[in-house]
C-alpha positions as CSV (number, residue, x, y, z in Angstrom):
1,M,226.9,71.8,6.8
2,N,227.2,74.1,3.8
3,M,227.3,77.9,3.9
4,L,223.6,78.2,3.3
5,E,222.7,75.9,6.1
6,S,225.1,77.7,8.3
7,L,223.6,81.1,7.5
8,N,220.1,79.8,8.1
9,A,221.2,78.3,11.4
10,F,222.9,81.6,12.4
11,N,219.9,83.8,11.5
12,F,217.5,81.4,13.4
13,T,219.8,81.4,16.4
14,I,220.0,85.2,16.4
15,F,216.2,85.4,16.1
16,I,215.7,83.0,19.0
17,L,218.3,84.9,21.1
18,F,216.4,88.2,20.5
19,L,213.1,86.5,21.5
20,L,214.7,85.1,24.7
21,L,216.3,88.4,25.7
22,Y,213.2,90.4,25.1
23,L,210.5,87.9,26.0
24,Y,209.9,89.9,29.1
25,Q,208.7,92.9,27.0
26,I,206.1,90.6,25.3
27,I,205.0,89.6,28.8
28,Y,204.9,93.3,29.7
29,A,202.4,93.8,26.9
30,G,200.3,91.0,28.3
31,V,200.4,92.6,31.7
32,V,199.2,95.9,30.4
33,L,196.4,94.4,28.3
34,C,195.2,91.8,30.8
35,G,196.2,93.4,34.1
36,R,194.4,95.9,36.1
37,K,196.0,99.3,36.6
38,K,195.6,100.5,40.2
39,P,194.3,104.0,40.5
40,T,196.7,106.4,42.2
41,P,195.1,107.7,45.4
42,E,194.6,111.5,45.8
43,A,197.6,113.3,47.3
44,K,197.4,114.2,50.9
45,Q,199.5,117.3,50.3
46,M,200.1,119.7,47.5
47,H,203.9,119.8,47.3
48,R,206.2,122.7,46.2
49,Y,208.0,122.2,42.9
50,G,210.7,123.9,40.8
51,V,210.5,123.4,37.1
52,I,213.9,123.3,35.3
53,I,214.0,124.0,31.5
54,A,217.3,123.9,29.6
55,A,216.9,126.1,26.5
56,R,219.4,126.9,23.8
57,N,218.0,129.4,21.2
58,E,214.4,128.3,21.8
59,A,212.6,131.6,21.2
60,T,210.2,129.9,18.9
61,V,208.7,127.5,21.4
62,I,209.6,128.6,25.0
63,R,206.5,130.8,25.5
64,E,204.1,128.0,24.8
65,L,205.7,125.7,27.4
66,L,205.8,128.4,30.1
67,Q,202.2,129.3,29.4
68,S,201.2,125.6,29.7
69,I,203.0,125.6,33.1
70,K,201.1,128.7,34.2
71,A,197.8,127.1,33.1
72,Q,198.3,124.0,35.4
73,N,195.4,122.9,37.6
74,Y,197.7,123.4,40.6
75,P,198.2,126.2,43.0
76,D,200.3,129.0,41.4
77,G,202.4,129.7,44.5
78,L,203.7,126.1,44.6
79,V,205.3,126.1,41.2
80,T,208.3,128.1,40.1
81,A,209.7,127.9,36.6
82,F,213.5,128.2,36.0
83,V,214.9,128.6,32.5
84,V,218.6,128.1,31.8
85,A,219.3,130.2,28.7
86,D,222.3,128.1,27.7
87,N,224.7,129.7,25.2
88,C,221.8,131.5,23.6
89,T,222.3,134.0,20.7
90,D,218.6,134.8,20.4
91,N,216.0,136.4,22.8
92,T,215.1,133.2,24.7
93,A,216.0,134.8,28.0
94,E,213.9,137.9,27.4
95,L,210.9,135.9,26.4
96,A,211.2,133.5,29.4
97,Q,211.4,136.5,31.8
98,A,208.4,138.1,30.2
99,E,206.4,134.9,30.9
100,G,207.4,135.1,34.6
101,A,210.2,132.5,34.7
102,V,213.4,132.9,36.7
103,V,216.1,133.0,34.1
104,Y,219.8,132.0,34.4
105,E,222.0,132.8,31.5
106,R,224.9,130.5,31.0
107,F,227.8,130.9,28.6
108,N,230.3,128.0,28.5
109,Q,231.5,126.6,25.2
110,L,233.6,123.9,26.8
111,K,231.1,122.2,29.0
112,V,228.2,121.8,26.5
113,G,225.1,119.7,26.9
114,K,221.8,119.5,28.8
115,G,223.4,117.9,31.8
116,Y,225.7,120.9,32.4
117,A,222.7,123.3,32.0
118,L,220.7,121.3,34.6
119,D,223.6,121.3,37.0
120,Y,224.0,125.1,36.5
121,A,220.4,125.6,37.5
122,F,220.5,123.3,40.5
123,K,223.6,125.0,41.8
124,H,222.0,128.5,41.6
125,I,218.8,127.3,43.2
126,M,220.7,125.6,46.1
127,K,222.5,128.9,46.8
128,E,219.5,131.3,46.4
129,Y,216.6,129.4,48.1
130,P,216.2,127.8,51.5
131,E,217.6,124.2,51.6
132,D,214.2,122.4,51.4
133,W,212.1,125.1,49.8
134,F,211.4,122.9,46.8
135,E,210.5,119.3,47.6
136,A,211.1,118.1,44.0
137,Y,211.9,119.4,40.5
138,F,210.4,118.8,37.1
139,V,212.8,118.7,34.1
140,F,211.4,119.6,30.7
141,D,212.8,120.5,27.3
142,A,211.8,123.9,25.8
143,D,209.7,122.4,23.1
144,N,207.4,120.5,25.5
145,L,203.8,121.2,26.3
146,L,201.9,120.0,29.4
147,D,198.4,118.8,29.8
148,P,196.6,121.1,32.3
149,N,196.5,118.3,35.0
150,Y,200.2,117.2,34.5
151,I,201.6,118.5,37.8
152,R,198.5,117.5,39.8
153,E,198.8,113.9,38.5
154,M,202.5,113.7,39.1
155,N,202.0,115.1,42.6
156,K,199.8,112.1,43.4
157,V,202.7,109.7,42.6
158,F,205.3,111.8,44.4
159,D,203.0,111.9,47.4
160,S,202.8,108.1,47.4
161,G,206.5,107.9,48.0
162,Y,208.4,107.8,44.7
163,E,211.4,110.1,44.5
164,I,211.9,109.8,40.7
165,I,208.9,109.8,38.3
166,T,208.5,109.8,34.6
167,S,205.4,110.6,32.6
168,Y,203.3,109.7,29.5
169,R,205.2,111.1,26.4
170,N,203.1,112.1,23.5
171,S,204.0,114.3,20.4
172,K,203.1,117.7,19.1
173,N,203.7,116.6,15.5
174,Y,202.9,112.9,15.0
175,D,201.4,113.7,11.7
176,S,204.3,115.6,10.1
177,N,205.7,112.5,8.3
178,W,206.9,108.9,8.8
179,I,210.0,110.1,10.7
180,S,208.2,112.1,13.3
181,A,205.6,109.3,13.5
182,G,208.4,106.8,14.1
183,Y,209.7,108.7,17.1
184,S,206.2,109.3,18.4
185,L,205.1,105.7,18.1
186,W,208.3,104.5,19.9
187,F,207.7,106.9,22.8
188,L,204.0,106.0,23.1
189,R,205.0,102.3,23.2
190,E,207.7,103.0,25.7
191,S,205.2,104.8,28.0
192,K,202.4,102.3,27.6
193,Y,204.1,98.9,27.2
194,L,207.3,99.5,29.1
195,N,206.9,102.0,31.9
196,Q,203.3,101.3,32.7
197,A,204.1,97.6,32.8
198,R,207.1,98.2,35.0
199,M,205.0,100.2,37.3
200,M,202.3,97.5,37.5
201,C,204.9,94.8,38.1
202,G,206.7,96.8,40.8
203,S,209.9,97.2,38.8
204,S,211.8,100.4,38.1
205,C,210.8,102.5,35.1
206,A,213.2,104.5,33.0
207,I,213.6,108.2,32.2
208,S,213.2,109.0,28.5
209,G,214.8,112.4,27.7
210,T,212.2,114.8,29.2
211,G,209.1,115.0,31.3
212,F,210.3,113.7,34.7
213,M,210.5,114.6,38.3
214,I,213.4,114.2,40.8
215,S,213.2,114.8,44.5
216,N,215.1,117.5,46.2
217,Q,216.8,114.8,48.4
218,I,218.4,113.2,45.4
219,V,219.5,116.5,44.0
220,K,221.2,117.3,47.3
221,A,222.7,113.9,47.5
222,N,224.2,114.3,44.0
223,N,225.1,118.0,44.7
224,G,223.2,119.0,41.6
225,W,223.2,117.1,38.4
226,K,226.2,114.8,38.0
227,H,225.3,113.0,34.7
228,H,227.1,114.4,31.6
229,L,227.3,111.6,29.0
230,L,225.6,112.1,25.7
231,T,222.4,110.5,27.0
232,E,222.2,111.9,30.4
233,D,218.6,110.6,30.8
234,I,219.5,106.9,30.5
235,E,222.7,107.5,32.5
236,F,220.6,108.9,35.3
237,S,218.1,106.0,35.1
238,V,220.9,103.4,35.2
239,D,222.7,105.1,38.0
240,S,219.5,105.3,40.0
241,V,218.8,101.6,39.6
242,L,222.3,100.8,40.6
243,H,221.7,102.8,43.8
244,G,218.6,100.8,44.6
245,L,216.2,103.6,43.6
246,K,212.9,102.8,42.0
247,I,211.7,105.1,39.2
248,G,207.9,105.5,39.1
249,Y,205.6,106.3,36.2
250,C,202.5,108.4,36.0
251,G,200.5,107.6,32.9
252,D,197.9,110.3,33.6
253,A,200.5,113.0,33.4
254,V,200.6,113.8,29.7
255,L,203.5,115.7,28.0
256,Y,203.8,116.6,24.3
257,D,207.1,117.2,22.6
258,E,208.4,117.9,19.1
259,Q,209.9,115.2,17.0
260,P,212.4,115.8,14.1
261,C,210.9,115.8,10.6
262,T,214.0,115.6,8.4
263,F,216.1,112.5,8.0
264,E,219.3,114.6,8.4
265,Q,218.1,116.0,11.7
266,S,216.9,112.6,12.9
267,W,220.2,110.9,11.9
268,K,222.1,113.5,13.9
269,Q,220.0,113.1,17.0
270,R,219.9,109.3,17.0
271,L,223.7,109.2,16.3
272,R,224.2,111.1,19.6
273,W,221.7,108.7,21.3
274,S,223.5,105.6,20.0
275,K,226.9,106.9,21.1
276,G,225.4,107.8,24.4
277,F,224.1,104.3,24.9
278,Y,227.6,102.9,24.2
279,Q,229.0,105.3,26.7
280,V,226.5,104.3,29.4
281,F,227.1,100.6,28.7
282,G,230.9,101.2,28.9
283,K,230.6,103.0,32.2
284,Y,227.9,101.0,34.0
285,G,227.5,97.7,32.1
286,Q,229.8,95.7,34.4
287,A,228.0,97.0,37.5
288,L,224.6,96.2,36.1
289,V,225.6,92.6,35.3
290,K,227.1,92.2,38.8
291,R,223.9,93.5,40.3
292,I,221.8,91.1,38.2
293,F,223.6,88.0,39.6
294,K,224.5,89.3,43.0
295,E,221.2,91.0,43.9
296,H,218.9,89.1,41.4
297,D,217.7,92.5,40.5
298,F,215.3,92.4,37.5
299,S,215.5,96.2,37.0
300,S,219.2,95.9,36.4
301,Y,218.5,93.2,33.7
302,D,215.9,95.5,32.2
303,M,218.3,98.4,32.1
304,T,221.0,96.2,30.5
305,M,218.6,95.1,27.8
306,T,217.8,98.8,27.2
307,I,221.4,100.0,26.7
308,A,223.2,97.1,25.1
309,P,222.2,93.8,23.4
310,A,219.9,94.9,20.6
311,L,222.4,97.1,19.0
312,F,225.4,94.8,19.3
313,V,223.5,91.7,18.3
314,S,222.0,93.5,15.4
315,L,225.3,94.8,14.2
316,F,226.8,91.3,14.5
317,S,223.9,89.8,12.5
318,V,224.3,92.5,9.8
319,L,228.0,91.8,9.6
320,I,227.7,88.0,9.2
321,N,224.9,88.3,6.6
322,S,226.8,90.9,4.6
323,L,229.9,88.7,4.6
324,A,227.9,85.7,3.4
325,L,226.4,87.8,0.6
326,L,229.7,89.1,-0.5
327,W,231.2,85.6,-0.5
328,T,228.4,84.4,-2.6
329,L,228.7,87.3,-5.0
330,F,232.4,87.4,-5.5
331,V,233.9,84.1,-4.5
332,Q,231.4,81.3,-5.0
333,R,229.5,83.0,-7.9
334,D,226.7,80.5,-7.9
335,P,223.4,82.2,-9.0
336,E,221.3,79.5,-7.3
337,V,223.2,79.8,-4.0
338,L,223.0,83.6,-4.3
339,S,219.2,83.4,-4.7
340,V,218.9,81.2,-1.6
341,T,221.3,83.3,0.4
342,L,219.3,86.4,-0.4
343,G,216.1,84.5,0.5
344,A,217.6,83.6,3.9
345,I,218.5,87.3,4.6
346,I,215.1,88.5,3.4
347,A,213.4,86.0,5.7
348,S,215.4,87.2,8.6
349,V,214.6,90.9,8.0
350,T,210.9,90.0,7.5
351,N,210.8,88.3,10.9
352,Y,212.1,91.5,12.6
353,Y,209.8,93.7,10.5
354,L,206.8,91.7,11.6
355,I,207.7,91.8,15.3
356,L,208.2,95.6,15.1
357,Y,205.0,96.0,13.1
358,A,203.1,94.0,15.8
359,F,204.3,96.4,18.5
360,G,203.5,99.4,16.3
361,I,200.0,98.2,15.4
362,L,199.3,97.2,19.1
363,T,200.3,100.7,20.3
364,T,198.4,102.4,17.6
365,V,195.2,100.5,18.3
366,T,195.3,101.0,22.1
367,E,196.5,104.6,22.0
368,W,194.3,105.5,19.0
369,D,192.5,108.4,20.7
370,N,195.7,109.8,22.0
371,I,197.3,110.0,18.5
372,H,196.4,113.3,17.0
373,C,196.3,112.8,13.2
374,S,194.0,111.4,10.6
375,A,193.0,107.7,10.7
376,G,194.7,107.1,7.3
377,K,198.0,108.4,8.7
378,K,197.7,106.3,11.8
379,I,197.4,103.2,9.8
380,L,200.1,104.2,7.2
381,Y,202.7,104.9,9.9
382,T,202.3,101.4,11.5
383,F,203.9,100.1,8.3
384,T,206.7,102.6,8.2
385,F,207.5,102.2,11.9
386,P,209.7,99.1,11.4
387,I,211.6,100.9,8.6
388,F,212.3,103.8,11.0
389,I,213.7,101.4,13.6
390,F,215.8,99.6,10.9
391,T,217.5,102.9,10.1
392,Y,219.1,102.6,13.5
393,V,221.4,99.9,12.2
394,P,223.7,102.2,10.0
395,I,223.4,104.9,12.7
396,A,224.7,102.5,15.3
397,I,227.5,101.4,13.0
398,E,228.6,105.0,12.5
399,A,228.3,105.8,16.2
400,L,230.8,103.0,17.0
401,F,233.6,104.7,15.1
402,K,232.8,108.4,15.1
403,K,233.6,111.0,17.7
404,I,230.3,112.7,18.6
405,E,229.6,115.8,20.6
406,W,226.4,117.2,21.9
407,S,224.6,119.7,19.6
408,P,221.1,121.2,19.8
409,I,218.1,120.2,17.7
410,T,216.2,123.1,16.2
411,H,212.5,123.3,17.3
412,T,210.1,125.1,15.0
413,I,206.6,123.9,16.0
414,A,204.9,126.4,18.3
415,K,201.5,125.0,19.3
416,S,199.2,125.3,22.2
417,I,197.5,122.2,23.9
418,Q,194.2,123.2,22.2
419,E,195.8,123.3,18.8
420,I,197.2,119.8,19.2
421,R,193.9,118.4,20.3
422,D,192.0,120.1,17.5
């Protein structure tokens, strides 16, 4: 077998490996499209909730979130908003207090990150309120906005017995550019074709950054918030699955958040996410694999697929193809072989592009009415979506070797729910 045949065989093997590893996600799509979503029964009780918002210099957007919380179709006396003004140098705390939130100011330059801010809030609440005053807590980022029925819909799922629940994640600025649309389409797909499918199949869902609920019992058991890796959301999801907890999903509870618009900002954020996924895999990967084989737990397999193989297999594929190309360019120096080698690499990239495009167009079509931008942009961004995902490859490579610390993302888009829908 010559080098070209070996490269073709390698790329085909990697492609088939990806299909086998992620075949279940294709099945998930079929479940959502062909299955019947069971309506969530009305809640028997209106439960009491605390709302935790970690905010660092979020004066531009904090008021809109708090106003959307106050505008909820839910009894006012059963919802209390808490804002952790975390190392703020602006007037976030003052603005939050003016909107009626309970504000805790935190100044700690050593323990930096959302996880520490959440723990700070939970510790204060456990000291200042009766033990079971709040039955559960919502966790939001300061740039979020809530649909008026958000808490009412989440309350239905909580009342049905779930102790951890995530929600439908939409975006405030889908139409900003191809970068914000790339994020937005990914989160819409995650909500519709991962978490909804998981819920329909009885598997555990996964927390994605913001817009989730956690019961007071779990907060007490963890003595606050104990997850402090760079991606505390996926760490929490994995840890919950390992403890046999099932995360629920409420597709009728709609949250909007702001996506980065510049490539520099996006690179910085996704670099942290990539490093965080490596951290989670390093800390929990072995336990997940053991649970897969010992407990035959599909949720553990799902979480393993979420945090590890795609990045590592992609990086290995890029490395082998790059080495083959360099060999052809500088050692073999055969124009014909070079042409065929490039053709093999292009064919491999095209296959991945088409798979990603298929998921992008499927999500766009089914979520068309929930995407708030022009029809032309909706169509255009299905083509740029795979390119956005491809940019994860160099980011993942850098994350392998670079030391990364948590840093805030600046939010600048202050909109109301009405402005988004208009």
